[in-house]
MARLUMVEX-834169 format. One record per residue (C-alpha): residue number from 1; chain; y, x, z. Coordinates in nm, 4 decimals. Layout:
% residues N
+------+------+----------+----------+----------+
: tipa : loba :       yy :       xx :       zz :
+------+------+----------+----------+----------+
:  NUM :    A :        Y :        X :        Z :
...
+------+------+----------+----------+----------+
END
This chain:
% residues 382
+------+------+----------+----------+----------+
: tipa : loba :       yy :       xx :       zz :
+------+------+----------+----------+----------+
:    1 :    A :   0.0007 :   0.0003 :   0.0005 :
:    2 :    A :   0.3250 :   0.1583 :  -0.1183 :
:    3 :    A :   0.6483 :   0.0336 :   0.0367 :
:    4 :    A :   0.8704 :   0.2539 :  -0.1785 :
:    5 :    A :   1.0635 :   0.1115 :  -0.4689 :
:    6 :    A :   0.9731 :   0.2453 :  -0.8119 :
:    7 :    A :   1.2179 :   0.4460 :  -1.0206 :
:    8 :    A :   1.2956 :   0.1384 :  -1.2336 :
:    9 :    A :   1.3500 :  -0.0779 :  -0.9249 :
:   10 :    A :   1.5878 :   0.1816 :  -0.7812 :
:   11 :    A :   1.7816 :   0.1840 :  -1.1099 :
:   12 :    A :   1.8077 :  -0.1950 :  -1.0973 :
:   13 :    A :   1.9256 :  -0.1730 :  -0.7356 :
:   14 :    A :   2.1956 :   0.0788 :  -0.8287 :
:   15 :    A :   2.3111 :  -0.1313 :  -1.1256 :
:   16 :    A :   2.3542 :  -0.4396 :  -0.9021 :
:   17 :    A :   2.5173 :  -0.2440 :  -0.6208 :
:   18 :    A :   2.7687 :  -0.0770 :  -0.8552 :
:   19 :    A :   2.8558 :  -0.4111 :  -1.0142 :
:   20 :    A :   2.9062 :  -0.5738 :  -0.6745 :
:   21 :    A :   3.1198 :  -0.2887 :  -0.5434 :
:   22 :    A :   3.3319 :  -0.2300 :  -0.8531 :
:   23 :    A :   3.3671 :  -0.5738 :  -1.0136 :
:   24 :    A :   3.3189 :  -0.8349 :  -0.7419 :
:   25 :    A :   3.4450 :  -0.6757 :  -0.4221 :
:   26 :    A :   3.8113 :  -0.6245 :  -0.5291 :
:   27 :    A :   3.8638 :  -0.9972 :  -0.5940 :
:   28 :    A :   3.6380 :  -1.1650 :  -0.3350 :
:   29 :    A :   3.9040 :  -1.3106 :  -0.1113 :
:   30 :    A :   4.1251 :  -1.4157 :  -0.4039 :
:   31 :    A :   3.8514 :  -1.6476 :  -0.5269 :
:   32 :    A :   3.7439 :  -1.7499 :  -0.1773 :
:   33 :    A :   4.0956 :  -1.8664 :  -0.0930 :
:   34 :    A :   4.1546 :  -2.0477 :  -0.4233 :
:   35 :    A :   3.7994 :  -2.1907 :  -0.4362 :
:   36 :    A :   3.8077 :  -2.1160 :  -0.8081 :
:   37 :    A :   3.4787 :  -2.0317 :  -0.9756 :
:   38 :    A :   3.5053 :  -1.6739 :  -1.1144 :
:   39 :    A :   3.3982 :  -1.7479 :  -1.4700 :
:   40 :    A :   3.5021 :  -1.4027 :  -1.5858 :
:   41 :    A :   3.2608 :  -1.2412 :  -1.3387 :
:   42 :    A :   2.9877 :  -1.4870 :  -1.4336 :
:   43 :    A :   3.0317 :  -1.3928 :  -1.7999 :
:   44 :    A :   3.0023 :  -1.0245 :  -1.7137 :
:   45 :    A :   2.6840 :  -1.0938 :  -1.5143 :
:   46 :    A :   2.5463 :  -1.2640 :  -1.8197 :
:   47 :    A :   2.6322 :  -0.9646 :  -2.0383 :
:   48 :    A :   2.4388 :  -0.7220 :  -1.8167 :
:   49 :    A :   2.1381 :  -0.9544 :  -1.7943 :
:   50 :    A :   2.1805 :  -1.1001 :  -1.4437 :
:   51 :    A :   2.1684 :  -1.4616 :  -1.5645 :
:   52 :    A :   1.8366 :  -1.4187 :  -1.7403 :
:   53 :    A :   1.6650 :  -1.1854 :  -1.4957 :
:   54 :    A :   1.3127 :  -1.3274 :  -1.4771 :
:   55 :    A :   1.2713 :  -1.4535 :  -1.8341 :
:   56 :    A :   1.1015 :  -1.2839 :  -2.1300 :
:   57 :    A :   1.3093 :  -1.1065 :  -2.3932 :
:   58 :    A :   1.1873 :  -1.3517 :  -2.6566 :
:   59 :    A :   1.4113 :  -1.6134 :  -2.4920 :
:   60 :    A :   1.6994 :  -1.3737 :  -2.4416 :
:   61 :    A :   1.6005 :  -1.2757 :  -2.0877 :
:   62 :    A :   1.5900 :  -0.9364 :  -1.9181 :
:   63 :    A :   1.2177 :  -0.9462 :  -1.8473 :
:   64 :    A :   1.2562 :  -0.8273 :  -1.4888 :
:   65 :    A :   0.9954 :  -0.8931 :  -1.2198 :
:   66 :    A :   1.0350 :  -1.1344 :  -0.9240 :
:   67 :    A :   1.0814 :  -0.8277 :  -0.7003 :
:   68 :    A :   1.3620 :  -0.6917 :  -0.9180 :
:   69 :    A :   1.5129 :  -1.0426 :  -0.9112 :
:   70 :    A :   1.5187 :  -1.0264 :  -0.5295 :
:   71 :    A :   1.6715 :  -0.6767 :  -0.5339 :
:   72 :    A :   1.9579 :  -0.7916 :  -0.7607 :
:   73 :    A :   2.0330 :  -1.1005 :  -0.5524 :
:   74 :    A :   2.0205 :  -0.8961 :  -0.2336 :
:   75 :    A :   2.2644 :  -0.6340 :  -0.3609 :
:   76 :    A :   2.5110 :  -0.8875 :  -0.5007 :
:   77 :    A :   2.4924 :  -1.1011 :  -0.1828 :
:   78 :    A :   2.5540 :  -0.7990 :   0.0395 :
:   79 :    A :   2.9047 :  -0.8011 :  -0.1022 :
:   80 :    A :   2.9565 :  -1.1661 :  -0.2061 :
:   81 :    A :   2.7007 :  -1.4384 :  -0.1274 :
:   82 :    A :   2.8835 :  -1.6838 :  -0.3549 :
:   83 :    A :   2.7945 :  -1.4779 :  -0.6604 :
:   84 :    A :   2.4474 :  -1.4200 :  -0.5254 :
:   85 :    A :   2.4104 :  -1.7977 :  -0.5146 :
:   86 :    A :   2.5252 :  -1.8283 :  -0.8739 :
:   87 :    A :   2.2518 :  -1.5870 :  -0.9840 :
:   88 :    A :   1.9890 :  -1.7614 :  -0.7701 :
:   89 :    A :   2.0751 :  -2.1161 :  -0.8775 :
:   90 :    A :   2.1222 :  -2.0405 :  -1.2445 :
:   91 :    A :   1.8038 :  -1.8381 :  -1.2788 :
:   92 :    A :   1.5772 :  -2.0070 :  -1.0291 :
:   93 :    A :   1.6591 :  -2.3735 :  -1.0736 :
:   94 :    A :   1.7869 :  -2.5086 :  -1.4068 :
:   95 :    A :   1.6759 :  -2.2229 :  -1.6303 :
:   96 :    A :   1.3441 :  -2.1715 :  -1.4548 :
:   97 :    A :   1.2647 :  -2.5455 :  -1.4691 :
:   98 :    A :   1.3060 :  -2.5418 :  -1.8463 :
:   99 :    A :   1.1114 :  -2.2185 :  -1.8845 :
:  100 :    A :   0.8260 :  -2.3299 :  -1.6582 :
:  101 :    A :   0.7696 :  -2.6860 :  -1.7787 :
:  102 :    A :   0.9488 :  -2.7628 :  -2.1079 :
:  103 :    A :   0.7785 :  -2.7471 :  -2.4469 :
:  104 :    A :   0.8406 :  -2.4591 :  -2.6867 :
:  105 :    A :   1.0986 :  -2.6531 :  -2.8884 :
:  106 :    A :   1.3157 :  -2.7189 :  -2.5817 :
:  107 :    A :   1.2766 :  -2.3612 :  -2.4645 :
:  108 :    A :   1.3997 :  -2.2212 :  -2.7931 :
:  109 :    A :   1.6858 :  -2.4697 :  -2.7998 :
:  110 :    A :   1.8212 :  -2.4214 :  -2.4498 :
:  111 :    A :   1.7034 :  -2.0941 :  -2.2984 :
:  112 :    A :   1.8910 :  -1.8363 :  -2.5123 :
:  113 :    A :   2.2328 :  -1.9731 :  -2.4156 :
:  114 :    A :   2.1310 :  -1.9911 :  -2.0501 :
:  115 :    A :   1.9627 :  -1.6486 :  -2.0234 :
:  116 :    A :   2.2606 :  -1.4808 :  -2.1927 :
:  117 :    A :   2.5103 :  -1.6515 :  -1.9683 :
:  118 :    A :   2.6855 :  -1.8236 :  -2.2577 :
:  119 :    A :   2.6234 :  -2.1446 :  -2.0660 :
:  120 :    A :   2.5692 :  -2.2022 :  -1.6941 :
:  121 :    A :   2.2966 :  -2.4304 :  -1.5708 :
:  122 :    A :   2.2969 :  -2.7013 :  -1.3049 :
:  123 :    A :   1.9946 :  -2.8576 :  -1.1350 :
:  124 :    A :   2.0209 :  -3.2165 :  -1.0175 :
:  125 :    A :   1.7805 :  -3.3213 :  -0.7414 :
:  126 :    A :   1.9733 :  -3.4064 :  -0.4248 :
:  127 :    A :   2.1474 :  -3.7449 :  -0.3854 :
:  128 :    A :   2.3476 :  -3.9088 :  -0.1099 :
:  129 :    A :   2.0387 :  -4.1133 :  -0.0209 :
:  130 :    A :   1.7811 :  -3.8355 :  -0.0690 :
:  131 :    A :   1.8178 :  -3.4831 :   0.0637 :
:  132 :    A :   1.5023 :  -3.3387 :   0.2155 :
:  133 :    A :   1.3315 :  -3.6660 :   0.1189 :
:  134 :    A :   1.3607 :  -3.6135 :  -0.2554 :
:  135 :    A :   1.1164 :  -3.8947 :  -0.3217 :
:  136 :    A :   1.3791 :  -4.1464 :  -0.2074 :
:  137 :    A :   1.6081 :  -4.0808 :  -0.5050 :
:  138 :    A :   1.7924 :  -4.3742 :  -0.6600 :
:  139 :    A :   1.8901 :  -4.2282 :  -1.0012 :
:  140 :    A :   1.6948 :  -4.4102 :  -1.2725 :
:  141 :    A :   1.5901 :  -4.3391 :  -1.6298 :
:  142 :    A :   1.4905 :  -4.6463 :  -1.8350 :
:  143 :    A :   1.3419 :  -4.6084 :  -2.1806 :
:  144 :    A :   1.5120 :  -4.8150 :  -2.4522 :
:  145 :    A :   1.4877 :  -4.7805 :  -2.8289 :
:  146 :    A :   1.3445 :  -4.4291 :  -2.8163 :
:  147 :    A :   1.5926 :  -4.2976 :  -2.5594 :
:  148 :    A :   1.6139 :  -4.2770 :  -2.1824 :
:  149 :    A :   1.9165 :  -4.4440 :  -2.0238 :
:  150 :    A :   2.0085 :  -4.2615 :  -1.7026 :
:  151 :    A :   2.2165 :  -4.4155 :  -1.4255 :
:  152 :    A :   2.3018 :  -4.2779 :  -1.0858 :
:  153 :    A :   2.4465 :  -3.9625 :  -0.9334 :
:  154 :    A :   2.3545 :  -3.6279 :  -0.7829 :
:  155 :    A :   2.5226 :  -3.4596 :  -0.4862 :
:  156 :    A :   2.5915 :  -3.1000 :  -0.3764 :
:  157 :    A :   2.5049 :  -2.9585 :  -0.7203 :
:  158 :    A :   2.5674 :  -2.5880 :  -0.7725 :
:  159 :    A :   2.7610 :  -2.5420 :  -1.0991 :
:  160 :    A :   2.8196 :  -2.9197 :  -1.1033 :
:  161 :    A :   3.1585 :  -2.8839 :  -1.2706 :
:  162 :    A :   3.1177 :  -2.5543 :  -1.4594 :
:  163 :    A :   2.7599 :  -2.5949 :  -1.5763 :
:  164 :    A :   2.7083 :  -2.7110 :  -1.9362 :
:  165 :    A :   2.3318 :  -2.7682 :  -1.9258 :
:  166 :    A :   2.1671 :  -2.9673 :  -1.6517 :
:  167 :    A :   1.8114 :  -3.0485 :  -1.5501 :
:  168 :    A :   1.8121 :  -3.3848 :  -1.3818 :
:  169 :    A :   1.5345 :  -3.5792 :  -1.2041 :
:  170 :    A :   1.5259 :  -3.9584 :  -1.2195 :
:  171 :    A :   1.2953 :  -4.2485 :  -1.1371 :
:  172 :    A :   1.1089 :  -4.3690 :  -1.4440 :
:  173 :    A :   0.8598 :  -4.5923 :  -1.2633 :
:  174 :    A :   0.9537 :  -4.7025 :  -0.9113 :
:  175 :    A :   0.6102 :  -4.8533 :  -0.8459 :
:  176 :    A :   0.4458 :  -4.5073 :  -0.8596 :
:  177 :    A :   0.6569 :  -4.3444 :  -0.5883 :
:  178 :    A :   0.6801 :  -3.9667 :  -0.6274 :
:  179 :    A :   0.4546 :  -3.9901 :  -0.9337 :
:  180 :    A :   0.7169 :  -4.2069 :  -1.1005 :
:  181 :    A :   0.9846 :  -3.9354 :  -1.1104 :
:  182 :    A :   1.0560 :  -3.7433 :  -1.4328 :
:  183 :    A :   1.2843 :  -3.4547 :  -1.5316 :
:  184 :    A :   1.5267 :  -3.4384 :  -1.8249 :
:  185 :    A :   1.7649 :  -3.1939 :  -1.9909 :
:  186 :    A :   2.1223 :  -3.3212 :  -2.0216 :
:  187 :    A :   2.4276 :  -3.1664 :  -2.1839 :
:  188 :    A :   2.7862 :  -3.1871 :  -2.0621 :
:  189 :    A :   2.9950 :  -3.3826 :  -2.3075 :
:  190 :    A :   2.7416 :  -3.6604 :  -2.3567 :
:  191 :    A :   2.8954 :  -4.0030 :  -2.3155 :
:  192 :    A :   2.8672 :  -4.1273 :  -1.9590 :
:  193 :    A :   2.7824 :  -3.7852 :  -1.8117 :
:  194 :    A :   3.0692 :  -3.6667 :  -1.5914 :
:  195 :    A :   3.1570 :  -3.4557 :  -1.2919 :
:  196 :    A :   3.2647 :  -3.6267 :  -0.9727 :
:  197 :    A :   3.4033 :  -3.4850 :  -0.6542 :
:  198 :    A :   3.4216 :  -3.1075 :  -0.6153 :
:  199 :    A :   3.3299 :  -3.0223 :  -0.2569 :
:  200 :    A :   3.5677 :  -2.8468 :  -0.0183 :
:  201 :    A :   3.3271 :  -2.6255 :   0.1746 :
:  202 :    A :   3.2992 :  -2.4168 :   0.4894 :
:  203 :    A :   3.1609 :  -2.1192 :   0.3005 :
:  204 :    A :   3.0443 :  -2.0118 :  -0.0459 :
:  205 :    A :   3.3872 :  -2.1340 :  -0.1504 :
:  206 :    A :   3.3981 :  -1.9671 :  -0.4915 :
:  207 :    A :   3.0551 :  -2.1059 :  -0.5772 :
:  208 :    A :   3.1032 :  -2.4299 :  -0.7662 :
:  209 :    A :   2.9569 :  -2.7366 :  -0.5898 :
:  210 :    A :   3.0200 :  -3.0851 :  -0.7284 :
:  211 :    A :   2.8786 :  -3.4328 :  -0.7862 :
:  212 :    A :   2.7173 :  -3.5340 :  -1.1141 :
:  213 :    A :   2.7612 :  -3.8921 :  -1.2336 :
:  214 :    A :   2.5519 :  -4.0756 :  -1.4917 :
:  215 :    A :   2.6710 :  -4.4015 :  -1.6383 :
:  216 :    A :   2.4346 :  -4.5251 :  -1.9083 :
:  217 :    A :   2.3782 :  -4.1707 :  -2.0359 :
:  218 :    A :   2.1583 :  -4.1780 :  -2.3476 :
:  219 :    A :   1.9058 :  -3.8932 :  -2.3360 :
:  220 :    A :   1.6848 :  -3.8235 :  -2.6417 :
:  221 :    A :   1.3182 :  -3.8867 :  -2.5718 :
:  222 :    A :   1.2394 :  -3.5272 :  -2.6673 :
:  223 :    A :   1.4534 :  -3.4009 :  -2.3741 :
:  224 :    A :   1.1894 :  -3.5179 :  -2.1267 :
:  225 :    A :   1.0533 :  -3.2038 :  -1.9552 :
:  226 :    A :   0.6752 :  -3.2004 :  -1.9526 :
:  227 :    A :   0.4934 :  -3.5265 :  -1.9022 :
:  228 :    A :   0.6368 :  -3.8532 :  -1.7766 :
:  229 :    A :   0.6052 :  -3.8827 :  -1.3971 :
:  230 :    A :   0.5668 :  -3.5094 :  -1.3400 :
:  231 :    A :   0.9278 :  -3.4403 :  -1.2362 :
:  232 :    A :   0.8699 :  -3.4475 :  -0.8624 :
:  233 :    A :   0.5755 :  -3.2078 :  -0.8774 :
:  234 :    A :   0.7728 :  -2.9807 :  -1.1059 :
:  235 :    A :   1.0669 :  -2.9841 :  -0.8629 :
:  236 :    A :   0.8451 :  -2.8818 :  -0.5674 :
:  237 :    A :   0.7188 :  -2.5790 :  -0.7605 :
:  238 :    A :   1.0717 :  -2.4856 :  -0.8619 :
:  239 :    A :   1.1809 :  -2.5077 :  -0.4976 :
:  240 :    A :   0.9031 :  -2.2701 :  -0.3922 :
:  241 :    A :   1.0393 :  -2.0024 :  -0.6226 :
:  242 :    A :   1.3949 :  -2.0885 :  -0.5252 :
:  243 :    A :   1.3124 :  -2.0221 :  -0.1619 :
:  244 :    A :   1.2274 :  -1.6624 :  -0.2410 :
:  245 :    A :   1.5736 :  -1.6248 :  -0.3977 :
:  246 :    A :   1.7412 :  -1.7787 :  -0.0891 :
:  247 :    A :   1.5436 :  -1.5414 :   0.1306 :
:  248 :    A :   1.6729 :  -1.2486 :  -0.0786 :
:  249 :    A :   2.0258 :  -1.3884 :  -0.0550 :
:  250 :    A :   1.9879 :  -1.4080 :   0.3232 :
:  251 :    A :   1.8625 :  -1.0484 :   0.3369 :
:  252 :    A :   2.1686 :  -0.9433 :   0.1417 :
:  253 :    A :   2.4020 :  -1.1236 :   0.3855 :
:  254 :    A :   2.2262 :  -0.9680 :   0.6854 :
:  255 :    A :   2.2529 :  -0.6213 :   0.5274 :
:  256 :    A :   2.6212 :  -0.6756 :   0.4618 :
:  257 :    A :   2.6723 :  -0.7774 :   0.8252 :
:  258 :    A :   2.4828 :  -0.4726 :   0.9523 :
:  259 :    A :   2.6653 :  -0.2313 :   0.7191 :
:  260 :    A :   3.0030 :  -0.3639 :   0.8320 :
:  261 :    A :   2.9023 :  -0.3522 :   1.1974 :
:  262 :    A :   2.7825 :   0.0088 :   1.1817 :
:  263 :    A :   3.1007 :   0.1151 :   1.0014 :
:  264 :    A :   3.3281 :  -0.0637 :   1.2469 :
:  265 :    A :   3.1371 :   0.0484 :   1.5596 :
:  266 :    A :   3.1696 :   0.4148 :   1.4562 :
:  267 :    A :   3.5435 :   0.3841 :   1.3954 :
:  268 :    A :   3.6584 :   0.1575 :   1.6790 :
:  269 :    A :   3.7262 :   0.3271 :   2.0151 :
:  270 :    A :   3.7347 :   0.1731 :   2.3603 :
:  271 :    A :   3.7641 :   0.3564 :   2.6913 :
:  272 :    A :   3.7580 :   0.6911 :   2.5105 :
:  273 :    A :   3.4334 :   0.6288 :   2.3211 :
:  274 :    A :   3.3392 :   0.4680 :   1.9919 :
:  275 :    A :   3.1670 :   0.1312 :   2.0170 :
:  276 :    A :   2.8552 :   0.2889 :   1.8688 :
:  277 :    A :   2.8226 :   0.5071 :   2.1786 :
:  278 :    A :   2.7849 :   0.2067 :   2.4071 :
:  279 :    A :   2.4263 :   0.1003 :   2.4774 :
:  280 :    A :   2.5165 :  -0.2694 :   2.4406 :
:  281 :    A :   2.6330 :  -0.2099 :   2.0851 :
:  282 :    A :   2.3323 :   0.0040 :   2.0070 :
:  283 :    A :   2.0988 :  -0.2732 :   2.1224 :
:  284 :    A :   2.2699 :  -0.5229 :   1.8969 :
:  285 :    A :   2.2490 :  -0.2907 :   1.5966 :
:  286 :    A :   1.8844 :  -0.2157 :   1.6734 :
:  287 :    A :   1.7937 :  -0.5844 :   1.6822 :
:  288 :    A :   1.9828 :  -0.6506 :   1.3599 :
:  289 :    A :   1.8170 :  -0.3634 :   1.1773 :
:  290 :    A :   1.4651 :  -0.4482 :   1.2928 :
:  291 :    A :   1.4923 :  -0.8193 :   1.2156 :
:  292 :    A :   1.6524 :  -0.7391 :   0.8764 :
:  293 :    A :   1.3622 :  -0.5107 :   0.7876 :
:  294 :    A :   1.1112 :  -0.7752 :   0.8804 :
:  295 :    A :   1.2951 :  -1.0333 :   0.6708 :
:  296 :    A :   1.3053 :  -0.8006 :   0.3733 :
:  297 :    A :   0.9320 :  -0.7315 :   0.3992 :
:  298 :    A :   0.8560 :  -1.1044 :   0.4133 :
:  299 :    A :   1.0774 :  -1.1607 :   0.1089 :
:  300 :    A :   0.9253 :  -0.8770 :  -0.0902 :
:  301 :    A :   0.5768 :  -1.0016 :   0.0014 :
:  302 :    A :   0.6623 :  -1.3452 :  -0.1331 :
:  303 :    A :   0.7954 :  -1.1868 :  -0.4534 :
:  304 :    A :   0.4800 :  -0.9758 :  -0.4861 :
:  305 :    A :   0.2628 :  -1.2844 :  -0.4333 :
:  306 :    A :   0.4477 :  -1.4530 :  -0.7219 :
:  307 :    A :   0.4001 :  -1.1443 :  -0.9373 :
:  308 :    A :   0.0246 :  -1.1690 :  -0.8679 :
:  309 :    A :   0.0249 :  -1.5307 :  -0.9880 :
:  310 :    A :  -0.0929 :  -1.6609 :  -0.6523 :
:  311 :    A :   0.0193 :  -1.9627 :  -0.4525 :
:  312 :    A :   0.3623 :  -1.8902 :  -0.3027 :
:  313 :    A :   0.4054 :  -2.2060 :  -0.0985 :
:  314 :    A :   0.3406 :  -2.0447 :   0.2389 :
:  315 :    A :   0.4907 :  -1.6945 :   0.1884 :
:  316 :    A :   0.8041 :  -1.8412 :   0.0266 :
:  317 :    A :   0.8562 :  -2.0829 :   0.3149 :
:  318 :    A :   0.8029 :  -1.8066 :   0.5735 :
:  319 :    A :   1.0412 :  -1.5712 :   0.3964 :
:  320 :    A :   1.3101 :  -1.8322 :   0.3494 :
:  321 :    A :   1.2846 :  -1.9622 :   0.7060 :
:  322 :    A :   1.2858 :  -1.6263 :   0.8788 :
:  323 :    A :   1.5397 :  -1.4524 :   0.6554 :
:  324 :    A :   1.7916 :  -1.7351 :   0.6756 :
:  325 :    A :   1.7632 :  -1.7573 :   1.0544 :
:  326 :    A :   1.7987 :  -1.3834 :   1.1171 :
:  327 :    A :   2.0905 :  -1.3647 :   0.8700 :
:  328 :    A :   2.2671 :  -1.6329 :   1.0713 :
:  329 :    A :   2.2010 :  -1.4338 :   1.3871 :
:  330 :    A :   2.3131 :  -1.1069 :   1.2266 :
:  331 :    A :   2.6483 :  -1.2434 :   1.1156 :
:  332 :    A :   2.7079 :  -1.3880 :   1.4636 :
:  333 :    A :   2.6349 :  -1.0476 :   1.6204 :
:  334 :    A :   2.8585 :  -0.8809 :   1.3624 :
:  335 :    A :   3.1502 :  -1.1016 :   1.4683 :
:  336 :    A :   3.0803 :  -1.0159 :   1.8318 :
:  337 :    A :   3.0774 :  -0.6410 :   1.7573 :
:  338 :    A :   3.4072 :  -0.6724 :   1.5700 :
:  339 :    A :   3.5666 :  -0.8749 :   1.8478 :
:  340 :    A :   3.8973 :  -1.0274 :   1.7481 :
:  341 :    A :   3.8941 :  -0.8442 :   1.4173 :
:  342 :    A :   3.5798 :  -1.0303 :   1.3209 :
:  343 :    A :   3.7792 :  -1.3533 :   1.3370 :
:  344 :    A :   4.0297 :  -1.2591 :   1.0686 :
:  345 :    A :   3.9844 :  -1.2519 :   0.6947 :
:  346 :    A :   4.0713 :  -0.8854 :   0.6476 :
:  347 :    A :   3.7220 :  -0.7931 :   0.7623 :
:  348 :    A :   3.4160 :  -0.8914 :   0.5537 :
:  349 :    A :   3.2122 :  -1.0319 :   0.8438 :
:  350 :    A :   3.4402 :  -1.3354 :   0.8689 :
:  351 :    A :   3.3370 :  -1.4501 :   0.5211 :
:  352 :    A :   2.9713 :  -1.3623 :   0.5704 :
:  353 :    A :   2.9754 :  -1.5719 :   0.8882 :
:  354 :    A :   3.0999 :  -1.8749 :   0.6948 :
:  355 :    A :   2.8772 :  -1.8204 :   0.3911 :
:  356 :    A :   2.5492 :  -1.7726 :   0.5780 :
:  357 :    A :   2.5120 :  -2.1221 :   0.7198 :
:  358 :    A :   2.4113 :  -2.2620 :   0.3833 :
:  359 :    A :   2.1005 :  -2.0407 :   0.3948 :
:  360 :    A :   1.9359 :  -2.2525 :   0.6693 :
:  361 :    A :   2.0127 :  -2.5717 :   0.4701 :
:  362 :    A :   1.9796 :  -2.5101 :   0.0984 :
:  363 :    A :   1.6410 :  -2.5212 :  -0.0817 :
:  364 :    A :   1.4998 :  -2.7096 :   0.2171 :
:  365 :    A :   1.6248 :  -2.6830 :   0.5743 :
:  366 :    A :   1.4649 :  -2.4572 :   0.8331 :
:  367 :    A :   1.2934 :  -2.7654 :   0.9709 :
:  368 :    A :   1.1402 :  -2.8398 :   0.6289 :
:  369 :    A :   1.0169 :  -2.4803 :   0.6074 :
:  370 :    A :   0.8489 :  -2.5167 :   0.9473 :
:  371 :    A :   0.6751 :  -2.8296 :   0.8208 :
:  372 :    A :   0.5476 :  -2.6417 :   0.5157 :
:  373 :    A :   0.4313 :  -2.3482 :   0.7253 :
:  374 :    A :   0.2539 :  -2.5738 :   0.9769 :
:  375 :    A :   0.0835 :  -2.7714 :   0.6990 :
:  376 :    A :  -0.0510 :  -2.4482 :   0.5477 :
:  377 :    A :  -0.1733 :  -2.2855 :   0.8647 :
:  378 :    A :  -0.3374 :  -2.6011 :   0.9920 :
:  379 :    A :  -0.5340 :  -2.6331 :   0.6666 :
:  380 :    A :  -0.6855 :  -2.2942 :   0.7350 :
:  381 :    A :  -0.8829 :  -2.4403 :   1.0245 :
:  382 :    A :  -1.0194 :  -2.7486 :   0.8514 :
+------+------+----------+----------+----------+
END
């Protein structure tokens, strides 16, 4: 068992770190304050292959592995979690849903623009009546004259207002419950498909989050993804992979918090000594570093499991649950180490503290992850 990154993985890591430091870092707070989505940065990420990371070159992708995907998200999120979320949501949700379940015709039609970053993708699952309980969704798709007519709305959608291609789930047969949910590809600009409220958020403020509204949207029959009634099952598989990305994002946030804390503790003096010389500070840094390492190992194991083509339900849930929880703890400790300076926006830990809370909520709450973990471990003793 080799825990060292390969030469290629180290090159990918350096590429992502340099981009985060040189392109993203100088303008982070400008976009955070304005809550404007940094389209120019997104376009640059597309140009260097970060918006098509895990997809084959035949569809315009970079052909990177799930582990390299995690490394890129981690390095970007260490500096700006908002842009880490853009990479995770674009690659792992909308684009991956099309790649994993659509027919070849749809893949060739939609993937090249998504993998190149020419268009951003949105993924519509959550509604105001169905969060963790996705099966309770109210959005409907009724087949009429060779088309599906979609009505309803989706809430808290990443890239809701800036995305041009969307994968949307809708009820096609209410009598079948979860087996009556299907997935479709929609394009912005279609009649009746609009963006609703853009959310004013605690954190991840430069990441675009908005409502999608469907009013008698006519969707061509051929834009059905996979088979009718398979949308819910497809979404669950997409969420499994998405959880690995959120785990990587959490690891990046925790690393950013630790880096900032080490730097500050070695510079700040109290009572004639640097903070890093006090045992209390050392204990905090030790806990942060150890828990971060454990979270990274869980995340990389989940990525490796996916690379092996094995079931990722359990390792993805474990990685996402643990990494998001320790990242939340790490940012809290980082604020404590910084004292009053941690409470002002001139220091990076203030933003990390706000951004991290989404990690325990998005792609299934911590409570949902515990349910998945329990279900898996209990089955082992049947």
